[in-house]
Structures are given as C-alpha cells and as structure tokens.
N, C-alpha and C positions, 0 to 999 in steps of 0.2 A: 535218379534219372530226371532230366528236365527236357521239355520239348515245346515247340511252338505249334499252333494250329496250322493245318494245311492251307496253302494259298488258294487252292481250288477245291470245291466240294461237290462239283457236279450239279449244283443247284439245290442241294438238300443240306441242312445244317448237320454238323457232326453230332452224333448221338452218343458215341462212346469211343474209348481208346483201349487198345491192348498193348502191353509192353512185354517184349521177349528178351530174356537174359540168356546170352550164349556163354557158357563156361569154356574158356580157351586154355589149352595145354599144348605147349610146343607148336603153336601156330594152328592148331586144329580144334574144331568144336567137339567137346567131349560130353556135353550135357546142355539141354535147353529147358528153361523154365518160363512159363507164361503166366502173367498176372491175371487176376479176375478183371472183368470189364470195369473200366473207370468211367465216371461221368463226363459229360461233354465239357464241363468247365475245368477238368483236371489238367494241370500242366507239369506236375511233378509226382514222383512215386518213390517211396523208400521201400526197398525189398530186403528181406532177411535172406541172405544167401550164405552157403558154406564158403569158407576161405578159398580164395583162388583169384584168377584173373577173368574178367568178363567184358563183353561188348553188349550193347543194348540196341534194340530197334523198336520203333513205335508204329502201330497201324491204327488208322482212323476208320470208324464205321458210321454209316448213316443209312437213310432210306434207299439210296442208290446202290449200296453195297459196301464192300471193304476196300480200302486203298491198298496199294502195294506197301510193303514195309519201308520205313525210312532207311536211309543208309545207316549202317552200323556205326555206333559211337567209337571213339578211340578206346583202346583197351584200358581198363581200370582195375585196381586191386580191391577186393572186398575187405573191409576192416573187421 
C-alpha cells in the first residue's frame, strides 16, 4: 500500500497513519484488517494477508483528531 500525506492537517502535523485492508468477495466486504499505527513519515506498508482480493484505505491522525478514511484503492489480489 502506498499513499501521499493529506493536503490539509487542520494546523497540526500528522502524527500517525492507520491502514485498513478490506477483503472483498463477490463485491462485498467479508473481512477487515487494520494495521498498527505507523509513524508520521510512513508512506508505504506491506501487509501479510490471506489470499484473496482487497481494497485499502488510509487514515491520518494528529493532535486535532483523526481524518476521514481515504477513498478505497482499486481492488488488488494478494500474492
């Protein structure tokens, strides 16, 4: 998973990111996995996931609070 930092942070620097993996089967979410908090400088994450198809979303966190999740990525197949 790769992402860019948010354009707006509410005046407080990003402190951490969370990445959510949504396992997709027949167009529906059948499982959700959330990463540990990642440092403010993180821009990529490799997740070990069971075989299947996934979409990903990223959330930034700072002193102001948590952002909305990003739009979900295109569906990808775990190798």
